[in-house]
C-alpha positions as CSV (number, residue, x, y, z in Angstrom):
1,M,-41.2,-108.6,131.9
2,T,-38.2,-110.6,131.5
3,K,-35.1,-109.4,133.5
4,T,-31.4,-110.6,132.3
5,I,-28.7,-111.7,134.1
6,A,-26.6,-108.6,134.5
7,E,-29.9,-107.3,136.5
8,L,-30.8,-109.9,138.8
9,Q,-26.4,-110.1,140.1
10,R,-27.0,-106.5,140.6
11,E,-30.3,-106.9,142.6
12,M,-28.6,-110.1,144.2
13,A,-25.3,-108.1,145.9
14,Q,-27.9,-105.6,146.9
15,A,-30.5,-107.8,148.1
16,M,-26.7,-109.6,150.2
17,D,-25.6,-105.5,151.0
18,H,-28.9,-105.4,153.6
19,Q,-28.5,-108.8,154.6
20,E,-31.8,-110.3,152.5
21,Y,-30.0,-113.5,152.3
22,E,-33.8,-115.2,150.8
23,L,-33.8,-112.8,148.5
24,A,-30.4,-113.8,147.2
25,A,-30.7,-117.1,147.2
26,T,-33.9,-116.5,145.4
27,L,-32.5,-114.3,142.8
28,R,-29.5,-117.1,142.7
29,D,-32.0,-119.4,141.6
30,Q,-33.5,-117.0,138.4
31,I,-29.4,-116.7,137.5
32,A,-29.1,-120.6,137.0
33,A,-32.4,-121.1,135.8
34,L,-31.2,-118.3,133.0
35,Q,-28.2,-119.4,132.4
36,P,-27.1,-121.5,128.5
37,G,-27.0,-125.0,129.1
38,S,-28.2,-125.0,132.5
39,M,-29.8,-128.4,134.0
40,I,-32.0,-126.7,136.6
41,R,-35.6,-126.0,135.7
42,I,-38.1,-123.9,138.0
43,Q,-40.8,-126.2,139.2
44,Q,-44.6,-125.2,137.7
45,P,-47.1,-126.3,141.2
46,G,-49.4,-128.7,141.0
47,Q,-47.1,-130.5,138.0
48,M,-45.0,-132.8,141.1
49,G,-45.0,-136.8,140.8
50,V,-47.3,-138.4,143.8
51,G,-45.1,-138.6,146.7
52,T,-41.6,-136.9,145.5
53,D,-40.6,-133.2,145.3
54,Q,-39.3,-133.2,141.7
55,Q,-41.6,-132.9,139.1
56,A,-43.5,-136.0,136.9
57,L,-41.7,-134.9,132.8
58,K,-44.6,-135.4,130.4
59,P,-42.7,-137.2,127.4
60,P,-43.3,-134.6,123.6
61,K,-46.4,-135.7,121.8
62,G,-46.3,-138.1,119.0
63,W,-43.0,-140.0,121.5
64,K,-43.2,-144.3,121.5
65,P,-41.4,-145.7,123.7
66,P,-39.0,-148.4,121.9
67,P,-40.1,-151.9,121.5
68,K,-38.6,-154.0,124.2
69,P,-35.8,-156.5,123.7
70,D,-37.2,-160.3,122.9
71,L,-36.1,-162.3,126.3
72,M,-35.9,-165.3,124.3
73,T,-32.9,-164.1,121.8
74,R,-31.2,-163.3,124.6
75,G,-26.7,-164.7,125.1
76,H,-27.0,-165.9,122.0
77,K,-25.0,-165.9,118.7
78,P,-26.4,-164.5,115.7
79,R,-26.5,-167.8,114.2
80,G,-27.0,-170.0,117.6
81,G,-24.8,-171.3,120.5
82,K,-24.1,-169.1,123.5
83,R,-21.9,-166.2,123.8
């Protein structure tokens, strides 16, 4: 069951009234993740990168990295000469 932002805010206010601050912080994080345009993502267990607390993100299927630039042509004008 997915709760709405208003329901979570109500629960967070009740938790603050009962001095359950850890529950209120958890609810605050859930509210932030549900906000439109939020950059916050809930991390999935077992998806963390090695030696970090950040989730290792995988590129979408079919994505190819762009080609690397040719190091021999960097810094030159199209018709020769240095910039």
